[in-house]
C-alpha positions as CSV (number, residue, x, y, z in Angstrom):
1,M,95.6,19.3,72.2
2,P,97.7,22.5,72.3
3,T,96.0,25.7,73.4
4,G,96.4,29.1,71.9
5,P,96.6,32.5,73.6
6,A,92.8,32.9,73.5
7,D,92.6,29.9,75.9
8,T,95.3,30.9,78.3
9,F,94.3,32.0,81.9
10,P,94.5,33.7,84.3
11,R,94.4,37.1,82.8
12,L,94.9,40.4,84.6
13,L,92.3,43.1,84.0
14,A,92.6,46.7,85.2
15,D,90.5,49.8,85.3
16,I,92.7,52.8,86.0
17,G,91.1,56.1,86.9
18,G,92.5,59.3,88.2
19,T,91.7,58.4,91.8
20,N,91.5,54.6,92.0
21,A,93.1,51.6,90.2
22,R,90.8,48.5,90.1
23,F,92.2,45.1,89.3
24,A,90.6,41.7,88.6
25,L,91.6,38.2,87.5
26,Q,89.8,36.5,84.7
27,T,89.7,32.7,84.7
28,P,87.5,30.3,82.6
29,Q,85.0,30.6,85.4
30,G,84.6,34.3,85.1
31,I,86.0,37.6,86.4
32,A,86.9,38.0,90.1
33,P,87.7,41.5,91.5
34,L,91.2,41.5,93.0
35,A,91.9,44.9,94.6
36,T,90.9,48.5,94.5
37,L,93.9,50.7,95.2
38,A,94.3,54.5,95.6
39,C,96.5,55.7,92.8
40,A,98.1,58.3,95.2
41,D,99.5,55.4,97.3
42,F,101.8,54.2,94.6
43,P,104.6,56.0,92.7
44,T,104.0,54.1,89.5
45,L,101.4,51.9,87.8
46,Q,103.9,49.0,87.9
47,D,104.0,49.3,91.7
48,A,100.3,49.2,91.9
49,V,100.1,46.2,89.6
50,R,102.7,44.2,91.6
51,H,100.9,45.0,94.8
52,A,97.5,43.9,93.4
53,L,99.0,40.6,92.2
54,Q,100.7,40.0,95.5
55,Q,97.3,39.9,97.1
56,V,96.7,36.5,95.5
57,G,100.2,35.1,95.6
58,T,101.5,36.6,92.3
59,P,99.8,34.2,89.8
60,A,101.5,33.4,86.5
61,V,99.8,35.9,84.2
62,R,100.7,35.9,80.6
63,H,98.0,38.3,79.2
64,A,96.8,41.5,80.6
65,A,94.6,44.4,79.6
66,I,94.3,47.8,81.1
67,A,91.5,50.4,80.6
68,I,92.8,53.8,81.6
69,A,91.3,57.3,81.9
70,N,93.5,58.8,79.2
71,P,94.0,58.9,75.5
72,V,96.1,56.0,74.2
73,Q,98.1,56.9,71.2
74,G,101.2,54.9,70.6
75,D,103.5,53.4,73.3
76,A,103.8,56.3,75.7
77,V,100.9,56.9,78.1
78,R,100.8,59.9,80.4
79,M,97.6,60.3,82.5
80,T,95.6,63.5,82.3
81,N,94.3,63.5,85.9
82,H,97.2,61.8,87.7
83,H,101.0,61.7,87.5
84,W,101.5,58.2,86.3
85,A,103.3,57.8,83.0
86,F,104.6,54.7,81.4
87,S,105.7,52.8,78.2
88,I,103.4,50.0,77.3
89,A,106.2,47.9,75.9
90,A,108.4,48.5,79.0
91,L,105.6,47.6,81.4
92,R,104.9,44.4,79.5
93,T,108.6,43.5,79.6
94,A,109.0,44.3,83.2
95,M,106.0,42.2,84.2
96,G,107.0,39.3,82.0
97,W,103.8,39.3,80.1
98,S,103.3,38.1,76.5
99,T,100.4,40.5,75.9
100,L,99.6,43.9,77.3
101,L,96.6,45.7,75.7
102,V,95.9,49.3,76.8
103,L,92.8,51.2,75.8
104,N,90.8,54.2,76.9
105,D,88.5,53.4,79.9
106,F,85.3,54.6,78.2
107,T,86.2,52.7,75.1
108,A,86.3,49.6,77.3
109,L,83.0,50.6,79.0
110,A,81.4,51.0,75.6
111,L,82.3,47.5,74.7
112,A,80.6,46.3,77.8
113,L,77.2,47.9,77.1
114,P,75.7,45.1,75.0
115,D,76.4,42.6,77.8
116,L,75.1,44.6,80.8
117,P,72.1,42.7,82.4
118,P,68.9,44.8,82.4
119,A,68.9,44.5,86.2
120,H,72.0,46.7,86.2
121,L,70.4,49.5,84.2
122,R,68.0,52.2,85.4
123,Q,66.1,54.0,82.6
124,I,65.6,57.7,82.9
125,G,62.8,58.7,80.5
126,G,62.5,58.2,76.7
127,G,61.2,55.3,74.8
128,A,62.7,52.0,73.6
129,P,66.1,52.0,72.0
130,L,66.1,51.5,68.2
131,A,67.9,48.3,67.0
132,G,71.0,49.2,65.1
133,G,71.0,52.8,66.3
134,A,74.2,54.4,67.5
135,I,74.7,54.4,71.3
136,G,76.1,57.2,73.4
137,L,78.1,56.9,76.6
138,L,79.4,59.4,79.2
139,G,80.2,59.4,82.8
140,A,81.6,61.7,85.4
141,G,84.2,60.8,88.1
142,T,87.6,62.2,88.6
143,G,87.2,63.4,84.9
144,L,84.5,63.1,82.3
145,G,84.6,60.1,80.0
146,V,82.8,60.0,76.6
147,S,82.4,57.2,74.1
148,G,79.8,55.3,72.1
149,L,79.1,52.4,69.8
150,V,78.3,52.7,66.1
151,S,77.3,49.9,63.7
152,G,80.1,48.6,61.5
153,P,80.1,45.9,58.8
154,D,77.6,43.0,59.4
155,G,76.1,45.0,62.2
156,V,79.1,44.6,64.5
157,L,79.1,47.4,67.1
158,L,82.4,49.4,67.0
159,P,83.5,51.4,70.1
160,L,84.6,55.0,69.7
161,S,87.8,56.2,71.2
162,G,87.7,60.0,71.8
163,E,88.1,62.7,74.4
164,G,84.7,64.3,74.3
165,G,85.0,65.3,78.0
166,H,87.2,68.1,76.9
167,V,84.8,69.8,74.5
168,S,84.0,73.4,75.4
169,F,81.4,73.9,78.1
170,A,78.2,75.5,76.7
171,P,76.2,77.7,79.1
172,F,72.4,77.4,78.9
173,D,71.3,80.6,80.6
174,D,72.6,83.7,82.3
175,G,73.4,81.9,85.5
176,E,75.5,79.4,83.7
177,I,77.2,82.2,81.8
178,A,78.3,83.6,85.2
179,L,79.5,80.1,86.2
180,W,81.5,79.9,82.9
181,R,83.1,83.3,83.7
182,F,84.0,82.1,87.2
183,A,85.6,78.9,85.7
184,Q,87.3,80.7,82.9
185,A,89.0,83.0,85.3
186,R,90.4,79.9,87.0
187,F,91.2,77.6,84.1
188,G,91.2,79.6,80.8
189,H,89.5,77.1,78.6
190,V,86.4,75.7,80.3
191,S,85.8,72.2,79.2
192,A,82.8,70.1,80.1
193,E,85.1,68.1,82.4
194,R,86.0,71.2,84.4
195,L,82.4,71.2,85.7
196,L,81.2,67.7,85.2
197,S,83.6,65.7,87.4
198,G,84.5,65.5,91.1
199,P,86.6,68.6,90.9
200,G,83.8,70.2,88.9
201,L,81.4,69.7,91.8
202,Q,83.9,71.6,93.9
203,S,84.0,74.4,91.3
204,I,80.2,74.7,91.1
205,H,80.1,74.7,94.9
206,A,82.8,77.4,95.1
207,W,80.9,79.5,92.6
208,L,77.6,79.3,94.5
209,C,79.4,80.3,97.6
210,T,80.8,83.4,95.8
211,E,77.4,84.2,94.4
212,D,76.0,84.2,97.9
213,G,78.8,86.5,99.1
214,H,80.5,83.8,101.2
215,A,84.0,82.4,101.2
216,A,84.3,79.1,99.4
217,E,84.2,76.2,101.9
218,P,86.9,73.6,101.3
219,I,84.8,70.5,100.8
220,S,85.4,67.2,98.9
221,P,83.2,65.9,96.1
222,A,82.2,63.0,98.2
223,E,81.0,65.3,101.0
224,I,79.1,67.5,98.6
225,T,77.1,64.5,97.3
226,A,76.7,63.0,100.7
227,R,75.2,66.3,102.1
228,A,72.9,66.6,99.1
229,L,71.7,63.0,99.5
230,Q,71.1,63.6,103.2
231,G,69.3,66.9,102.5
232,S,71.4,68.5,105.2
233,D,73.0,71.3,103.2
234,A,71.1,73.5,100.8
235,R,74.2,74.7,98.9
236,C,75.4,71.2,98.3
237,A,71.9,70.2,97.1
238,Q,72.0,73.2,94.8
239,T,75.4,72.1,93.6
240,V,74.2,68.6,92.7
241,S,71.0,70.0,91.1
242,L,73.0,72.2,88.8
243,F,75.5,69.4,88.1
244,C,72.6,67.2,86.9
245,A,71.2,69.9,84.6
246,L,74.7,70.6,83.1
247,L,75.0,66.9,82.5
248,G,71.7,67.0,80.7
249,T,73.0,69.6,78.2
250,V,76.2,67.6,77.5
251,A,74.4,64.3,77.2
252,A,71.9,65.8,74.7
253,N,74.8,67.3,72.7
254,L,76.4,63.8,72.5
255,A,73.1,62.2,71.6
256,L,72.6,64.6,68.8
257,T,76.1,64.3,67.5
258,L,76.0,60.5,67.4
259,G,72.3,60.2,66.5
260,A,72.1,58.0,69.5
261,T,68.8,56.4,68.8
262,G,70.1,53.2,70.4
263,G,70.2,55.0,73.8
264,L,72.4,57.1,75.9
265,F,74.2,55.4,78.8
266,I,75.6,57.1,81.9
267,G,78.4,55.5,83.9
268,G,81.2,56.9,86.1
269,G,81.5,57.2,89.8
270,I,79.1,60.1,90.5
271,V,75.7,59.7,88.9
272,P,75.0,56.0,89.9
273,R,75.6,57.1,93.6
274,L,72.9,59.8,93.3
275,G,70.1,57.2,92.8
276,A,66.7,58.6,93.1
277,L,68.1,62.1,93.5
278,F,69.3,62.0,89.9
279,E,66.0,60.6,88.7
280,R,64.2,63.6,90.3
281,S,66.7,66.1,89.1
282,G,66.4,68.5,86.1
283,F,68.6,66.2,84.0
284,R,65.9,64.8,81.8
285,A,64.1,68.2,81.2
286,R,67.4,69.7,80.2
287,F,68.3,66.7,78.0
288,E,65.1,67.3,76.0
289,N,65.4,71.1,75.9
290,K,66.8,71.4,72.4
291,G,64.4,73.6,70.5
292,R,63.4,72.0,67.2
293,F,65.0,68.7,68.2
294,S,63.3,68.4,71.6
295,D,60.9,65.7,70.2
296,Y,63.8,63.8,68.7
297,L,65.6,63.7,72.1
298,A,62.4,62.9,74.0
299,R,62.3,59.5,72.3
300,I,65.9,58.6,73.2
301,P,66.2,56.5,76.4
302,V,68.8,57.2,79.0
303,F,70.2,54.4,81.1
304,V,72.2,54.8,84.3
305,I,74.7,52.0,84.8
306,H,74.5,50.3,88.2
307,H,76.9,47.4,87.5
308,P,79.7,47.3,90.1
309,D,82.6,46.8,87.7
310,P,81.3,47.3,84.1
311,A,84.7,48.3,82.6
312,F,86.1,44.8,83.4
313,L,83.5,43.3,81.1
314,G,84.6,45.5,78.2
315,V,88.4,45.2,78.8
316,A,88.0,41.4,79.0
317,K,86.1,41.4,75.7
318,A,88.8,43.6,74.0
319,L,91.6,41.3,75.2
320,Q,89.8,38.2,74.0
321,Q,89.2,39.8,70.6
322,H,92.9,40.7,70.5
323,L,94.1,37.2,71.4
324,R,91.9,35.7,68.7
325,Q,93.7,37.6,66.0
326,P,96.4,35.7,64.1
327,H,99.2,38.1,65.0
328,A,98.5,37.9,68.8
329,P,101.3,36.2,70.8
């Protein structure tokens, strides 16, 4: 019996961030991680793809799907937080693929939410999610990704594709107004991503140094979080504490905007690594601090995603849905 594209394997899956490019192969048996590559080590995405496939003898892939930390509008893709730029059609032709699906990375992650095992989720306050309610999603890494799921016809959950990480940062108190002024002098427009990301941790740390009358110490985001977790550096601990509170404000804004009674999920590279430190932080108190709508937010559960590669689940689902359509090659 002949098979159609929806039955053809292996498939290449990719999750491309501003720092790392992660690749996996999907077979009928499941999804197997292939390689995690530093984006800075490769001049183009095509070079990174070829290198990843060479790790397993360059298998004959016909269908591929890429989740990328960037808006995807039309054929031309230019990354916001990295220099890679490419044509979807040209990359598909160069690789000899029949199908190349490219979508925003947090749109892919949103698609994965219904399939995440409870063991890979850690609830931070709130009650039970309401069936059929909208679901919010955000996560900080090299940038700040934002998405969600809303109910469509017949209760099908539809993912959102937006760039909510670039909304304007809203200070909560006088201290955060001073932080906003510090960032505004550097960047002009102060988006949420300018402070809720790896570079954002550095900006918060630099501002705290300035407030204390010290020169800003050149320090990586990973070192800031490591010192905070170790309890070895008070300023790094203060940086992470403020980061968590700021995230509470942005998460609450998203939950109110979507009416996310189905829950608010947090992914990305930073928060899951904080573990119990995040649970003890001021995130939840800030999340619920919304005046007349504090009680509304108090009922909304927040879940931190601890799955090792959740975007692969979503991008695989998107590719399968695409291949099932009559027009798919």
